[in-house]
C-alpha positions in Angstrom: 3.2 -81.9 -10.2 2.8 -83.9 -7.3 3.3 -82.7 -4.1 2.3 -83.7 0.1 0.8 -80.6 2.4 4.2 -80.4 4.0 5.3 -79.8 0.7 3.3 -77.4 -0.4 2.6 -75.5 2.6 6.7 -74.5 2.4 6.1 -73.9 -1.2 2.9 -71.5 -0.5 4.9 -69.9 2.1 7.8 -69.3 -0.2 5.7 -67.6 -2.5 3.7 -65.6 0.0 7.3 -64.1 0.9 8.3 -63.2 -2.7 5.1 -61.8 -3.1 5.5 -59.5 -0.1 9.2 -58.8 -0.8 7.7 -57.8 -4.4 5.5 -55.5 -3.0 7.8 -54.0 -0.3 10.3 -53.2 -3.0 7.5 -51.5 -5.5 6.5 -49.3 -2.5 10.1 -48.3 -2.3 11.0 -47.3 -5.6 7.4 -46.5 -7.5 7.9 -42.9 -5.9 11.2 -41.3 -4.6 11.6 -37.7 -3.6 14.7 -35.4 -5.6 15.0 -31.9 -4.3 15.0 -29.5 -7.2 18.5 -28.9 -7.7 19.3 -32.7 -8.2 19.1 -34.2 -11.7 16.1 -36.3 -11.3 16.8 -38.6 -13.4 20.5 -39.5 -11.3 18.4 -40.6 -8.2 15.8 -41.6 -10.1 15.3 -45.4 -8.9 14.9 -48.4 -11.4 11.1 -49.1 -12.1 9.2 -51.1 -14.3 5.6 -50.9 -13.7 4.4 -53.2 -16.4 6.8 -55.6 -15.3 6.3 -55.5 -11.4 2.2 -55.6 -11.9 2.8 -58.6 -14.7 5.3 -60.8 -11.7 2.2 -60.3 -8.9 -0.4 -60.9 -11.3 1.6 -64.2 -12.5 2.5 -64.7 -8.4 -1.0 -64.3 -7.2 -1.9 -67.1 -10.0 -0.1 -69.6 -8.4 -1.0 -68.7 -5.1 -4.7 -69.4 -6.0 -3.9 -72.3 -8.0 -1.8 -74.0 -4.7 -4.6 -72.8 -2.2 -7.1 -74.3 -4.5 -5.2 -77.5 -5.0 -4.6 -77.8 -0.8 -8.3 -77.1 0.0 -9.3 -79.2 -2.5 -7.4 -82.3 -0.9 -8.2 -80.9 2.6 -12.4 -81.3 1.6 -11.8 -84.7 0.3 -8.9 -86.9 1.9 -10.1 -89.0 4.7 -7.4 -89.1 8.0 -6.9 -92.9 8.9 -8.2 -93.7 12.3 -10.8 -90.6 12.0 -14.4 -90.5 10.2 -13.4 -86.8 9.1 -11.7 -85.1 6.4 -8.6 -83.0 6.9 -10.7 -79.8 6.6 -13.2 -81.3 9.6 -9.9 -82.3 11.2 -8.4 -79.0 11.5 -12.1 -77.6 12.8 -11.9 -80.7 15.4 -8.3 -80.4 17.1 -9.3 -76.4 18.3 -12.6 -78.1 19.7 -10.2 -80.4 21.5 -7.2 -78.3 22.5 -10.2 -75.7 24.2 -12.0 -78.5 26.1 -8.5 -79.5 27.3 -8.1 -75.9 28.9 -11.3 -76.3 29.9 -10.5 -79.5 31.4 -7.1 -78.4 33.0 -8.7 -75.6 35.0 -11.7 -78.0 36.4 -9.2 -81.0 37.2 -7.1 -78.3 39.1 -9.6 -77.4 41.8 -9.9 -78.9 44.7 -13.4 -80.1 46.0 -13.5 -77.9 48.3 -11.7 -74.7 48.2 -12.0 -71.8 51.0 -13.0 -68.4 49.1 -11.2 -65.6 49.9 -13.9 -63.3 50.5 -13.7 -59.1 51.1 -16.0 -57.5 53.6 -17.9 -60.6 54.7 -17.0 -59.6 58.5 -15.7 -63.2 59.5 -17.9 -65.2 57.9 -16.0 -67.9 56.2 -17.1 -69.0 53.0 -16.6 -72.3 50.4 -16.7 -72.8 46.8 -17.3 -76.8 45.9 -16.6 -78.3 42.5 -20.5 -79.2 41.3 -18.5 -82.0 39.3 -16.5 -85.1 40.0 -12.9 -83.8 40.1 -11.3 -87.0 39.6 -14.3 -87.7 36.3 -12.6 -84.7 34.8 -9.1 -85.7 35.5 -10.1 -88.6 33.7 -11.2 -86.8 30.6 -8.9 -84.4 30.4 -6.7 -87.3 30.3 -8.6 -88.8 27.1 -8.9 -85.7 25.3 -5.2 -85.1 25.7 -4.7 -88.6 24.2 -7.1 -88.0 21.3 -5.7 -84.6 21.0 -2.4 -86.2 20.2 -3.5 -89.0 18.3 -5.3 -86.9 16.2 -2.2 -84.0 15.2 0.0 -87.6 14.8 -2.7 -88.7 12.2 -3.0 -85.6 10.1 0.9 -84.9 10.4 0.7 -88.1 8.7 -1.3 -87.7 6.2 0.6 -84.1 5.3 4.2 -85.9 5.0 3.3 -88.8 3.1 0.2 -88.6 1.0 0.2 -86.7 -2.0 -1.9 -84.8 -4.3 -1.2 -83.1 -7.6 -1.4 -79.3 -8.0 
């Protein structure tokens, strides 16, 4: 079967939800409480241990197969415009995001800011940026553009390139 990463992710989510639902139903029906005076068979919930274990095992196998296909695709598919595989880009994007957060803070500083100090008996202190704030602003813009470009390229691959599952 051929599918895109976007399709595979949706299918994987669906299968994981089915697995969770099956476990939840099993949890509710594998054991039950009955009062001593009750007819146990009239309150026994429907539960087929063997059938549930088989269904869980089959679903887990399908999940493994799909995850493996996604992982294989991510390790081998290069992203146009980048000399990286999807796997590498999935590392690169959080790195860019972290750099963007850091540069956001750096670019928002003034070259010299008055410090709020307690207990210095009237001594005025300043905190100085030990870098070019304008350079931090330029770098922030470049990182933001690169992050958008990487995310858009990944989105395009994930929604258009098919692989075998």
